[in-house]
N, C-alpha and C positions, 0 to 999 in steps of 0.2 A: 562120890565125894567123901572126904574124910569126915569123921565125927566132929573134929575141931572146926572145920570150915562150916559145917551145918549149924553148929551152935552159934558161931560168930555171926553168920548171916541171919539167923532167926532173930537174934537181938537187934542187929542192924535194921532189918526190915520193920520190926515193931517200932523202933525209934523213928525210922524214916516216914512211916505212915502217920505217926503222931505229929511230927513237925509239919508235914504237908497239911494236916487238918488245921493246925495253928495258923499256918500261912494263909490258907483259903479263907478262914474265918475273919482275917484282917484285911481282905481285899489287897493282896500283896502287890508290890512294885519292885523294880530293880533296886530302888533305894532301900527297900525293906531288906533285901538280901545283902546289900552293901553294908548296912549296919550290923547284920548278923555275922557276915563273913569277916568284916573288919574287927569285930570283937575277938574272934579266934586268932586273927593275925597279930593283934596286940598282945593277947595272952601268951602267944607262942614266941614272942620276941626273945625271951631268955634262952630258948633252945638254939637260937642262932649262935650264941656263945658256947653252949654246951657241946654242940656238934660242929664247931668251927673247923676242926681238923678234917672231918669227913667232907664238909662242903668244899674245902680247899683242894681236896684230892679228886673230886668228881670232875669229869671232862666237860668241855664247853658244850658238848651235845646235850648233856643233862640239863643245863640251864636253858637251852633252846626248847627242850621238852617242857620245862616248867612254864615258860612263856606261852607255849602252845596250849597246855592244859588249862592255864588261867583264862585264856581267851575262850576255850571250849566250855569251861565252867560258867563263865559270864553269859555265853549264848544260852546255855541250859537254864540259868536263873531267869534271864529276860523272857525266854519262851514260856517258862513255867508261870511266871508272874502274869503275863498277858493272857495266857490260856485260862488261868483261874479267874481272872477278872471278867471273862466273857463266856464262861460255861461252868458246868457242874464238875465238882471234884471227881465224882464217879465216872465221868466221861473223859475229861482231860488227862487225869492221872494214868489210867490204863494205856492210853495211846502214847503218852510220853515214854512209858516203860516198854511198849511193844517193839518198837523199831530196833532198840539195842539188842533185844533177844534174837532178832533176825540178822542184823548187820554184823554184830561182833563175831559170831561163828563163821560167817561168810568171809570176813577179813582174816580170821585165823587160818582158814583153808588157803586163802590167797598168799598168806605169809608162810605157808607150809608148816603150820602148827596144829592144824585141825585133826591130824591123825591121832591125837591124844583124846579126842572127844568120842565117847562110845556111842553106838547106835541108839541105845536106850535113852541116853542123854539128849541126843539130837531129836528123838521123837518127843521128849518132854519139852524141849525148847520150842518145837513147832506147835505143840498144844498150847503152851503159854502165850505165844504170839497170836495164835488163832483166837483164844479167849479174849485177849486184850482188844484185838481189832473188832471182834464181834460186839463187844460192849460199846466201843466208840462209834462204830458205823450206824448203830441204831439211831443215834442222835442226828447223824448226817442225813439219813433218809427220812427223818421226820421233817426236814427242810427248815429247821430253825436257823436263823441267821447267826444267832449267838453261838449255836453249836458248831457251825462251819468256821467261824472266826476262831473259836477255841481250838478246833482241830488244826487249823493252820499254824497257830503258835505252838501247839503241842508237838507238831512235826519239827519245828525249829528247835524246841527244847530237846527233843529226842536226838536230833543230829548232834547237838552239843554233848549229850550224854554218851553217845557212841565215841565221839572224839576223845573226851577226857578218860574214858575207861581204857581204851587201847593205849593212849599215851602214858597213863599212870602205870600200867602193867610194865611197859618198857622201862620207865624211869626207875621203878622198884628193882628191876633186874640190874640196872647200873649201880644202884646203891649197894645191893648185896654183893656185887662183884668187886666193890672197892676194898683194897687192903685196909683202909681206915675204918671200915664198918666191922665192929667187934661185938655187936649185940646179937641176941637171938633173932632168927629170920623174921619171926612174927612181929618184931618191934621196928622193922624197917619203916613202917607207916609213921611211927613217932618222929623219925628224922625227916620225913618227907612233907608232913602236913604244914610246918611253918613256911616252907617255900611255896607250896601251892595256894595256901590261903592268902599270902601276901600278893602273889601274882593275880589271883582272882579279884582281890580287893582293888588292885590297880586298874584292871580292865573295867570293873563296875564303876569305879570313880570317874573314869574317862567318859563312860556312857552317861552317867548321871550329870556330869558337868555340862554336857552338850545337849541336854534334854530339859526343857523348861518344866515340864510336868514332873519329871523325876526330881528336879531340884526342890520343887514345892513339896513333894512327898517326903523327901529327906528331912526338910525343916519340920514338917508335921510330926514325923516319927520321932525325931530328936526331942521335940517338946513334950510329946504325950505318951510315947510308947517305947522309948529306947531300952528300958529294962526288959520288957516283954520280948522285943525283937532280939536283943542280945542273948537271951535265954534260948530263943529259937535257933540262933546261930550255933550255940553250944550243942544243941540237939542235932543239927545238920551235920556238923563235923564229927560228932560222936558216932553217928550212923555211918558216915563214909569212912571214918578211920577204922571201924570194925570191918567194913568191906575190903579196905586195902589190906588189912591184916589177913583176911581170909584168902586173898589172892596167893599168898605164900603156900597155902595148903591144898591147892587144886592143881591138876595137870594142865588146865587151860583156863584162861580168864573168862571164857564163855560160860563156864559153870557158875561163876560168881554173878555175872550179868543176868543169867537166867534165874537162879535161885533167889536173888534179891527181889524178884517179882512176887515173893510171898507178901510183900507190902501192898500189893494190889488188892487181894481179897480183904486185907485188914483195912486199907483205905476206903474201899467201896462200902464195907460194912459201917465204918465210922461216918462216912458221908451220908448214908441212908438213915442212920440212927440219930447221931448227934446233930447233923445239919439238916435233918428232915428232908433230904432229897428223895425223889420218887423211887419206890421199890418196884422198879420195872422188871418184868420177867426176863428181858434180855440181859439185864445186869446180873441177875441171879444165875442164869445159865452160863454167862461168861465167867463168873467167879468159879463155878463148878468145873469148867473146862481148865481154867488156870490151875486150880487145886490138883487136878489129875496130872497135869504137866509137871507140877512141882514134885510130886511123888516120883515120877519117872526120872527127873533130873537128880533127885537125891539118891535114887537107886543106881543111876548110871555113874 
């Protein structure tokens, strides 16, 4: 991995773990993420005008990808919210992050892009996934119902994460290939975020409108915590914007998906310290395995 990619992802991972802590501490819902995502969609509206020539030049397939990634992002947020409401941050969070580390390299090989992934990187990805699963399965074998419920929704969220990561990589390639794109490659994310935040907000709005509990949650958030939630939304998209920028500086998106898991040790430590979650040996061992995998990915 390049130095630029490592720096971008380290910052991204730190912000990512922090907003997950904020979300968990507020018993999150899909409505919570709708307010957060909607904030960024509104703030990004002027960029639609700034980049209007680029948007007009992009093919119809790009807008299909935007609709698909918005749906995937919504699935991720919904799975994340319900996983956090029924389990510990230090259990749900690692599992949500584990599956993308496995599935994204597999998809890269299926799409004949995997040749750019070095053996050392693959070993690191395997170690990261193993550490995540090790941490999460401990709760499952304890037999706690809340743990199993949390794991189910964590898997749903993870599948959403796999979807939007692969889709966004392809969409960024289309942006950079457009003759109307005249910025530095690392700024492609700046042109892309207005589209995906708007798409995600639309899908979350549809889910919230057809769910009574989410409608009630939206009203409560709007009355009592809209500023807090809006700030969380800024942190969410700052984190992901940095990850999108990092995609430009790696040979395969699998490296970004894997190294972003630096947020797992950070999130686990925050959960066990600030939220007073149990400091179980299984979690500490899992964090150590993930840390070793991160080193291998960075070197690969």
